[in-house]
N, C-alpha and C positions, 0 to 999 in steps of 0.2 A: 815753318812757317812757307808757305808755298807760294811763291813770289812769280807774276808774268814777266816776260821778256826783259819788258822794259824798265823793271824795277828790281833787277837779281844786279847790276852792279853796286846799285845806290844801297842795296840792304847792304852787301858786301864792303862796301867802304864805311859803312857806318859801324860795323862792326870791328873793323880793323882802326876806325877811329877811338871805338871805348876801350881797346886795347884790353879786352877781358878776354878771358877762358872761355869759349863759345864752349854752350849746352844747348842749345837750340838749333835743331835739326834744319837744314835750309833747301829745299829743292825748288826747282825751277822748270818750265815748261820749254818746249824748243832746244833742239842739239844744235846752237851757235860756237864758233870757234872760242869767244869768250866765254861761254860756259862750260865747254869742255875744258880750258884751262882752268877755271875755278875748280872745277870737279879734279882734276889732274892733282893741283897745288891743293888741296882739301880745304877750299873757302866755302866750297856747297858740299852737298851732300848725293842728291841724285839729281838727275835731268831726268821729265817725261817727255820723251818724243813721241808724235801724234803723226809722222811720215805726211808732212804737207806733200810732198810729190802725189803720192797714191789718191789722197782727198782733192789735188786737183786734176788730176787725169778723169779718176770719177766721175766728177763734177762736168768737165769739158765733153765725155761721152756721152754721159746724159741729156746735154743740150744739144751735141751731136745727134742723136736718135732722135730727139723728139722733134728737131727741125728737118731732118732730111729724111726723115722715116716712118715719123711721127708714128714711133712704137714705144714712147719712153711710158715706161711702168712709174706712173706717180705713188703708187700704195707703196711700191716695193722699195724696202730698206736696206740700207749697206751699210757697214763700218769698216773703219779703217783702224789700222795695228796701232796700238801705244805702247810704246818700250819703254822700261823704266833703266836707266844707265847711270851705272855706277860706277865708283872707281876702278872695280875690279873686273867690269867686262866695256869697261872704256876702249880699249883697244881696237876690241871688234866692231866699234862703231865711228871709231874716229878716222877722219883723210887725212889727218894730221898728225904730225910724229909726236908724242909725247916729249915735253919740255927736259930736258938733260938737268937732274939734279945738283 
């Protein structure tokens, strides 16, 4: 199951309420602190981070170039990085300290 950010907490709660052994793999978009806690606690299996800071920075830069310098290349394609965060590499992407077990 790949859930959007708003659905992640709801899906985790449904699985906990069912009190069954979870066999379904759950992934979410966006590396929110709540999602990092879910990942650390093994309630979800992975996070896909789409680097929203770089996406916003590139968009603002294109708008600026278009209006101030009239040199925005409309046909130019640019991509932002996507990163898969697992429990094993969570500390590399986490600004928060992992919860104490």
